[in-house]
CHARMM internal coordinates of N, CA and C (Angstrom, degrees):
IC EDIT
DIST 1 N 1 CA 1.4669
DIST 1 CA 1 C 1.5119
ANGL 1 N 1 CA 1 C 109.25
DIST 1 C 2 N 1.3005
ANGL 1 CA 1 C 2 N 119.55
DIHE 1 N 1 CA 1 C 2 N 141.56
DIST 2 N 2 CA 1.4810
ANGL 1 C 2 N 2 CA 124.02
DIHE 1 CA 1 C 2 N 2 CA 177.96
DIST 2 CA 2 C 1.5004
ANGL 2 N 2 CA 2 C 109.01
DIHE 1 C 2 N 2 CA 2 C -63.27
DIST 2 C 3 N 1.3659
ANGL 2 CA 2 C 3 N 118.14
DIHE 2 N 2 CA 2 C 3 N 124.90
DIST 3 N 3 CA 1.4866
ANGL 2 C 3 N 3 CA 119.31
DIHE 2 CA 2 C 3 N 3 CA -178.98
DIST 3 CA 3 C 1.4766
ANGL 3 N 3 CA 3 C 116.03
DIHE 2 C 3 N 3 CA 3 C -55.71
DIST 3 C 4 N 1.3749
ANGL 3 CA 3 C 4 N 117.57
DIHE 3 N 3 CA 3 C 4 N -37.19
DIST 4 N 4 CA 1.4569
ANGL 3 C 4 N 4 CA 120.64
DIHE 3 CA 3 C 4 N 4 CA 179.01
DIST 4 CA 4 C 1.5095
ANGL 4 N 4 CA 4 C 109.10
DIHE 3 C 4 N 4 CA 4 C -69.28
DIST 4 C 5 N 1.3055
ANGL 4 CA 4 C 5 N 117.58
DIHE 4 N 4 CA 4 C 5 N -33.30
DIST 5 N 5 CA 1.5315
ANGL 4 C 5 N 5 CA 119.60
DIHE 4 CA 4 C 5 N 5 CA -179.41
DIST 5 CA 5 C 1.5235
ANGL 5 N 5 CA 5 C 106.18
DIHE 4 C 5 N 5 CA 5 C -73.96
DIST 5 C 6 N 1.3086
ANGL 5 CA 5 C 6 N 121.30
DIHE 5 N 5 CA 5 C 6 N -39.24
DIST 6 N 6 CA 1.4511
ANGL 5 C 6 N 6 CA 123.60
DIHE 5 CA 5 C 6 N 6 CA 174.93
DIST 6 CA 6 C 1.5480
ANGL 6 N 6 CA 6 C 110.70
DIHE 5 C 6 N 6 CA 6 C -57.72
DIST 6 C 7 N 1.2881
ANGL 6 CA 6 C 7 N 118.13
DIHE 6 N 6 CA 6 C 7 N -46.16
DIST 7 N 7 CA 1.4713
ANGL 6 C 7 N 7 CA 124.01
DIHE 6 CA 6 C 7 N 7 CA 177.68
DIST 7 CA 7 C 1.5112
ANGL 7 N 7 CA 7 C 108.61
DIHE 6 C 7 N 7 CA 7 C -59.50
DIST 7 C 8 N 1.3455
ANGL 7 CA 7 C 8 N 117.17
DIHE 7 N 7 CA 7 C 8 N -43.79
DIST 8 N 8 CA 1.4189
ANGL 7 C 8 N 8 CA 122.28
DIHE 7 CA 7 C 8 N 8 CA -179.98
DIST 8 CA 8 C 1.5030
ANGL 8 N 8 CA 8 C 112.17
DIHE 7 C 8 N 8 CA 8 C -59.97
DIST 8 C 9 N 1.3433
ANGL 8 CA 8 C 9 N 117.00
DIHE 8 N 8 CA 8 C 9 N -41.81
DIST 9 N 9 CA 1.4825
ANGL 8 C 9 N 9 CA 120.91
DIHE 8 CA 8 C 9 N 9 CA 176.86
DIST 9 CA 9 C 1.5293
ANGL 9 N 9 CA 9 C 111.92
DIHE 8 C 9 N 9 CA 9 C -60.97
DIST 9 C 10 N 1.3425
ANGL 9 CA 9 C 10 N 116.60
DIHE 9 N 9 CA 9 C 10 N -39.47
DIST 10 N 10 CA 1.4570
ANGL 9 C 10 N 10 CA 122.85
DIHE 9 CA 9 C 10 N 10 CA 175.95
DIST 10 CA 10 C 1.5202
ANGL 10 N 10 CA 10 C 109.35
DIHE 9 C 10 N 10 CA 10 C -61.34
DIST 10 C 11 N 1.2967
ANGL 10 CA 10 C 11 N 115.04
DIHE 10 N 10 CA 10 C 11 N -43.99
DIST 11 N 11 CA 1.5482
ANGL 10 C 11 N 11 CA 118.55
DIHE 10 CA 10 C 11 N 11 CA 179.24
DIST 11 CA 11 C 1.5058
ANGL 11 N 11 CA 11 C 109.65
DIHE 10 C 11 N 11 CA 11 C -61.89
DIST 11 C 12 N 1.3426
ANGL 11 CA 11 C 12 N 118.68
DIHE 11 N 11 CA 11 C 12 N -41.52
DIST 12 N 12 CA 1.4447
ANGL 11 C 12 N 12 CA 123.17
DIHE 11 CA 11 C 12 N 12 CA -179.25
DIST 12 CA 12 C 1.5447
ANGL 12 N 12 CA 12 C 108.67
DIHE 11 C 12 N 12 CA 12 C -62.52
DIST 12 C 13 N 1.3566
ANGL 12 CA 12 C 13 N 117.15
DIHE 12 N 12 CA 12 C 13 N -39.89
DIST 13 N 13 CA 1.4828
ANGL 12 C 13 N 13 CA 117.98
DIHE 12 CA 12 C 13 N 13 CA 179.21
DIST 13 CA 13 C 1.5131
ANGL 13 N 13 CA 13 C 111.02
DIHE 12 C 13 N 13 CA 13 C -65.57
DIST 13 C 14 N 1.3652
ANGL 13 CA 13 C 14 N 116.20
DIHE 13 N 13 CA 13 C 14 N -36.53
DIST 14 N 14 CA 1.4908
ANGL 13 C 14 N 14 CA 119.01
DIHE 13 CA 13 C 14 N 14 CA 175.79
DIST 14 CA 14 C 1.5243
ANGL 14 N 14 CA 14 C 111.85
DIHE 13 C 14 N 14 CA 14 C -64.15
DIST 14 C 15 N 1.3424
ANGL 14 CA 14 C 15 N 115.75
DIHE 14 N 14 CA 14 C 15 N -38.22
DIST 15 N 15 CA 1.4784
ANGL 14 C 15 N 15 CA 120.67
DIHE 14 CA 14 C 15 N 15 CA 179.23
DIST 15 CA 15 C 1.4955
ANGL 15 N 15 CA 15 C 110.23
DIHE 14 C 15 N 15 CA 15 C -65.36
DIST 15 C 16 N 1.3579
ANGL 15 CA 15 C 16 N 117.02
DIHE 15 N 15 CA 15 C 16 N -35.60
DIST 16 N 16 CA 1.4224
ANGL 15 C 16 N 16 CA 121.17
DIHE 15 CA 15 C 16 N 16 CA -178.64
DIST 16 CA 16 C 1.5203
ANGL 16 N 16 CA 16 C 114.30
DIHE 15 C 16 N 16 CA 16 C -69.32
DIST 16 C 17 N 1.3371
ANGL 16 CA 16 C 17 N 116.28
DIHE 16 N 16 CA 16 C 17 N -17.09
DIST 17 N 17 CA 1.4666
ANGL 16 C 17 N 17 CA 119.90
DIHE 16 CA 16 C 17 N 17 CA -177.92
DIST 17 CA 17 C 1.5186
ANGL 17 N 17 CA 17 C 109.09
DIHE 16 C 17 N 17 CA 17 C -63.40
DIST 17 C 18 N 1.3521
ANGL 17 CA 17 C 18 N 117.31
DIHE 17 N 17 CA 17 C 18 N 146.29
DIST 18 N 18 CA 1.4559
ANGL 17 C 18 N 18 CA 121.60
DIHE 17 CA 17 C 18 N 18 CA -178.77
DIST 18 CA 18 C 1.5075
ANGL 18 N 18 CA 18 C 112.21
DIHE 17 C 18 N 18 CA 18 C -55.48
DIST 18 C 19 N 1.3047
ANGL 18 CA 18 C 19 N 117.58
DIHE 18 N 18 CA 18 C 19 N 142.52
DIST 19 N 19 CA 1.4624
ANGL 18 C 19 N 19 CA 121.92
DIHE 18 CA 18 C 19 N 19 CA 177.89
DIST 19 CA 19 C 1.5324
ANGL 19 N 19 CA 19 C 107.88
DIHE 18 C 19 N 19 CA 19 C -170.28
DIST 19 C 20 N 1.3275
ANGL 19 CA 19 C 20 N 114.72
DIHE 19 N 19 CA 19 C 20 N 178.91
DIST 20 N 20 CA 1.4615
ANGL 19 C 20 N 20 CA 118.53
DIHE 19 CA 19 C 20 N 20 CA -179.89
DIST 20 CA 20 C 1.5265
ANGL 20 N 20 CA 20 C 109.39
DIHE 19 C 20 N 20 CA 20 C -72.95
DIST 20 C 21 N 1.3530
ANGL 20 CA 20 C 21 N 116.78
DIHE 20 N 20 CA 20 C 21 N 163.58
DIST 21 N 21 CA 1.4513
ANGL 20 C 21 N 21 CA 119.92
DIHE 20 CA 20 C 21 N 21 CA -178.84
DIST 21 CA 21 C 1.5086
ANGL 21 N 21 CA 21 C 113.85
DIHE 20 C 21 N 21 CA 21 C -58.74
DIST 21 C 22 N 1.3268
ANGL 21 CA 21 C 22 N 116.90
DIHE 21 N 21 CA 21 C 22 N -36.08
DIST 22 N 22 CA 1.4779
ANGL 21 C 22 N 22 CA 121.12
DIHE 21 CA 21 C 22 N 22 CA -179.69
DIST 22 CA 22 C 1.5325
ANGL 22 N 22 CA 22 C 109.22
DIHE 21 C 22 N 22 CA 22 C -63.86
DIST 22 C 23 N 1.3737
ANGL 22 CA 22 C 23 N 115.30
DIHE 22 N 22 CA 22 C 23 N -45.93
DIST 23 N 23 CA 1.4630
ANGL 22 C 23 N 23 CA 119.71
DIHE 22 CA 22 C 23 N 23 CA -179.17
DIST 23 CA 23 C 1.5667
ANGL 23 N 23 CA 23 C 107.94
DIHE 22 C 23 N 23 CA 23 C -64.08
DIST 23 C 24 N 1.3200
ANGL 23 CA 23 C 24 N 118.28
DIHE 23 N 23 CA 23 C 24 N -36.60
DIST 24 N 24 CA 1.4139
ANGL 23 C 24 N 24 CA 119.38
DIHE 23 CA 23 C 24 N 24 CA 179.76
DIST 24 CA 24 C 1.5678
ANGL 24 N 24 CA 24 C 110.79
DIHE 23 C 24 N 24 CA 24 C -64.66
DIST 24 C 25 N 1.3403
ANGL 24 CA 24 C 25 N 115.54
DIHE 24 N 24 CA 24 C 25 N -43.43
DIST 25 N 25 CA 1.5119
ANGL 24 C 25 N 25 CA 118.49
DIHE 24 CA 24 C 25 N 25 CA -179.46
DIST 25 CA 25 C 1.5161
ANGL 25 N 25 CA 25 C 108.26
DIHE 24 C 25 N 25 CA 25 C -63.11
DIST 25 C 26 N 1.3088
ANGL 25 CA 25 C 26 N 117.31
DIHE 25 N 25 CA 25 C 26 N -43.39
DIST 26 N 26 CA 1.4919
ANGL 25 C 26 N 26 CA 122.14
DIHE 25 CA 25 C 26 N 26 CA 178.77
DIST 26 CA 26 C 1.5060
ANGL 26 N 26 CA 26 C 108.33
DIHE 25 C 26 N 26 CA 26 C -60.07
DIST 26 C 27 N 1.3527
ANGL 26 CA 26 C 27 N 116.68
DIHE 26 N 26 CA 26 C 27 N -44.19
DIST 27 N 27 CA 1.4733
ANGL 26 C 27 N 27 CA 120.98
DIHE 26 CA 26 C 27 N 27 CA -177.14
DIST 27 CA 27 C 1.5254
ANGL 27 N 27 CA 27 C 109.91
DIHE 26 C 27 N 27 CA 27 C -64.43
DIST 27 C 28 N 1.3622
ANGL 27 CA 27 C 28 N 118.39
DIHE 27 N 27 CA 27 C 28 N -39.37
DIST 28 N 28 CA 1.4416
ANGL 27 C 28 N 28 CA 119.26
DIHE 27 CA 27 C 28 N 28 CA 177.14
DIST 28 CA 28 C 1.4979
ANGL 28 N 28 CA 28 C 111.81
DIHE 27 C 28 N 28 CA 28 C -63.52
DIST 28 C 29 N 1.3294
ANGL 28 CA 28 C 29 N 114.49
DIHE 28 N 28 CA 28 C 29 N -43.07
DIST 29 N 29 CA 1.5053
ANGL 28 C 29 N 29 CA 118.21
DIHE 28 CA 28 C 29 N 29 CA 179.17
DIST 29 CA 29 C 1.5350
ANGL 29 N 29 CA 29 C 110.15
DIHE 28 C 29 N 29 CA 29 C -59.75
DIST 29 C 30 N 1.3270
ANGL 29 CA 29 C 30 N 116.72
DIHE 29 N 29 CA 29 C 30 N -46.58
DIST 30 N 30 CA 1.4462
ANGL 29 C 30 N 30 CA 121.38
DIHE 29 CA 29 C 30 N 30 CA 179.78
DIST 30 CA 30 C 1.5611
ANGL 30 N 30 CA 30 C 109.08
DIHE 29 C 30 N 30 CA 30 C -61.55
DIST 30 C 31 N 1.3276
ANGL 30 CA 30 C 31 N 114.64
DIHE 30 N 30 CA 30 C 31 N -41.52
DIST 31 N 31 CA 1.4736
ANGL 30 C 31 N 31 CA 121.17
DIHE 30 CA 30 C 31 N 31 CA -178.41
DIST 31 CA 31 C 1.5382
ANGL 31 N 31 CA 31 C 110.72
DIHE 30 C 31 N 31 CA 31 C -61.54
DIST 31 C 32 N 1.3344
ANGL 31 CA 31 C 32 N 115.22
DIHE 31 N 31 CA 31 C 32 N -42.62
DIST 32 N 32 CA 1.4713
ANGL 31 C 32 N 32 CA 119.10
DIHE 31 CA 31 C 32 N 32 CA 179.93
DIST 32 CA 32 C 1.5274
ANGL 32 N 32 CA 32 C 109.52
DIHE 31 C 32 N 32 CA 32 C -67.67
DIST 32 C 33 N 1.3290
ANGL 32 CA 32 C 33 N 117.03
DIHE 32 N 32 CA 32 C 33 N -39.97
DIST 33 N 33 CA 1.4745
ANGL 32 C 33 N 33 CA 120.83
DIHE 32 CA 32 C 33 N 33 CA 174.45
DIST 33 CA 33 C 1.5333
ANGL 33 N 33 CA 33 C 111.15
DIHE 32 C 33 N 33 CA 33 C -57.79
DIST 33 C 34 N 1.3273
ANGL 33 CA 33 C 34 N 116.93
DIHE 33 N 33 CA 33 C 34 N -42.66
DIST 34 N 34 CA 1.4065
ANGL 33 C 34 N 34 CA 120.92
DIHE 33 CA 33 C 34 N 34 CA -178.41
DIST 34 CA 34 C 1.5240
ANGL 34 N 34 CA 34 C 109.27
DIHE 33 C 34 N 34 CA 34 C -67.51
DIST 34 C 35 N 1.2720
ANGL 34 CA 34 C 35 N 118.82
DIHE 34 N 34 CA 34 C 35 N -39.79
DIST 35 N 35 CA 1.4861
ANGL 34 C 35 N 35 CA 123.72
DIHE 34 CA 34 C 35 N 35 CA 179.48
DIST 35 CA 35 C 1.5293
ANGL 35 N 35 CA 35 C 106.55
DIHE 34 C 35 N 35 CA 35 C -62.11
DIST 35 C 36 N 1.2950
ANGL 35 CA 35 C 36 N 117.72
DIHE 35 N 35 CA 35 C 36 N -45.83
DIST 36 N 36 CA 1.5030
ANGL 35 C 36 N 36 CA 121.34
DIHE 35 CA 35 C 36 N 36 CA -178.95
DIST 36 CA 36 C 1.5441
ANGL 36 N 36 CA 36 C 108.25
DIHE 35 C 36 N 36 CA 36 C -64.14
DIST 36 C 37 N 1.2818
ANGL 36 CA 36 C 37 N 118.99
DIHE 36 N 36 CA 36 C 37 N -42.14
DIST 37 N 37 CA 1.4732
ANGL 36 C 37 N 37 CA 122.04
DIHE 36 CA 36 C 37 N 37 CA -179.02
DIST 37 CA 37 C 1.5302
ANGL 37 N 37 CA 37 C 108.99
DIHE 36 C 37 N 37 CA 37 C -64.94
DIST 37 C 38 N 1.3065
ANGL 37 CA 37 C 38 N 117.11
DIHE 37 N 37 CA 37 C 38 N -48.39
DIST 38 N 38 CA 1.5191
ANGL 37 C 38 N 38 CA 118.79
DIHE 37 CA 37 C 38 N 38 CA 178.77
DIST 38 CA 38 C 1.5073
ANGL 38 N 38 CA 38 C 111.94
DIHE 37 C 38 N 38 CA 38 C -60.70
DIST 38 C 39 N 1.3233
ANGL 38 CA 38 C 39 N 114.49
DIHE 38 N 38 CA 38 C 39 N -41.48
DIST 39 N 39 CA 1.5095
ANGL 38 C 39 N 39 CA 118.54
DIHE 38 CA 38 C 39 N 39 CA 179.44
DIST 39 CA 39 C 1.5386
ANGL 39 N 39 CA 39 C 111.08
DIHE 38 C 39 N 39 CA 39 C -62.68
DIST 39 C 40 N 1.3493
ANGL 39 CA 39 C 40 N 114.66
DIHE 39 N 39 CA 39 C 40 N -41.69
DIST 40 N 40 CA 1.4543
ANGL 39 C 40 N 40 CA 118.74
DIHE 39 CA 39 C 40 N 40 CA 179.26
DIST 40 CA 40 C 1.5638
ANGL 40 N 40 CA 40 C 111.69
DIHE 39 C 40 N 40 CA 40 C -66.75
DIST 40 C 41 N 1.3430
ANGL 40 CA 40 C 41 N 115.62
DIHE 40 N 40 CA 40 C 41 N -39.99
DIST 41 N 41 CA 1.4809
ANGL 40 C 41 N 41 CA 119.49
DIHE 40 CA 40 C 41 N 41 CA 176.85
DIST 41 CA 41 C 1.5134
ANGL 41 N 41 CA 41 C 110.00
DIHE 40 C 41 N 41 CA 41 C -60.82
DIST 41 C 42 N 1.3239
ANGL 41 CA 41 C 42 N 117.69
DIHE 41 N 41 CA 41 C 42 N -47.83
DIST 42 N 42 CA 1.4810
ANGL 41 C 42 N 42 CA 121.91
DIHE 41 CA 41 C 42 N 42 CA -178.96
DIST 42 CA 42 C 1.5242
ANGL 42 N 42 CA 42 C 109.83
DIHE 41 C 42 N 42 CA 42 C -63.28
DIST 42 C 43 N 1.2986
ANGL 42 CA 42 C 43 N 116.04
DIHE 42 N 42 CA 42 C 43 N -43.42
DIST 43 N 43 CA 1.4657
ANGL 42 C 43 N 43 CA 121.08
DIHE 42 CA 42 C 43 N 43 CA -174.58
DIST 43 CA 43 C 1.5640
ANGL 43 N 43 CA 43 C 110.86
DIHE 42 C 43 N 43 CA 43 C -63.87
DIST 43 C 44 N 1.3290
ANGL 43 CA 43 C 44 N 117.39
DIHE 43 N 43 CA 43 C 44 N -35.53
DIST 44 N 44 CA 1.4503
ANGL 43 C 44 N 44 CA 121.29
DIHE 43 CA 43 C 44 N 44 CA -172.00
DIST 44 CA 44 C 1.4973
ANGL 44 N 44 CA 44 C 112.53
DIHE 43 C 44 N 44 CA 44 C -102.69
DIST 44 C 45 N 1.3485
ANGL 44 CA 44 C 45 N 118.87
DIHE 44 N 44 CA 44 C 45 N 13.95
DIST 45 N 45 CA 1.4692
ANGL 44 C 45 N 45 CA 119.51
DIHE 44 CA 44 C 45 N 45 CA 175.31
DIST 45 CA 45 C 1.5098
ANGL 45 N 45 CA 45 C 109.78
DIHE 44 C 45 N 45 CA 45 C -116.70
END
COOR INIT
IC SEED 1 N 1 CA 1 C
IC BUILD
């Protein structure tokens, strides 16, 4: 498994942890950014 993808899955698990709505929205935004970054890394390698 791609190490950056594995790290991304760990980040997603952290985002899934219970928290306030604001934290959840921020987590989703960070998660989308991570998805975009991983996609870009895979696309350009």
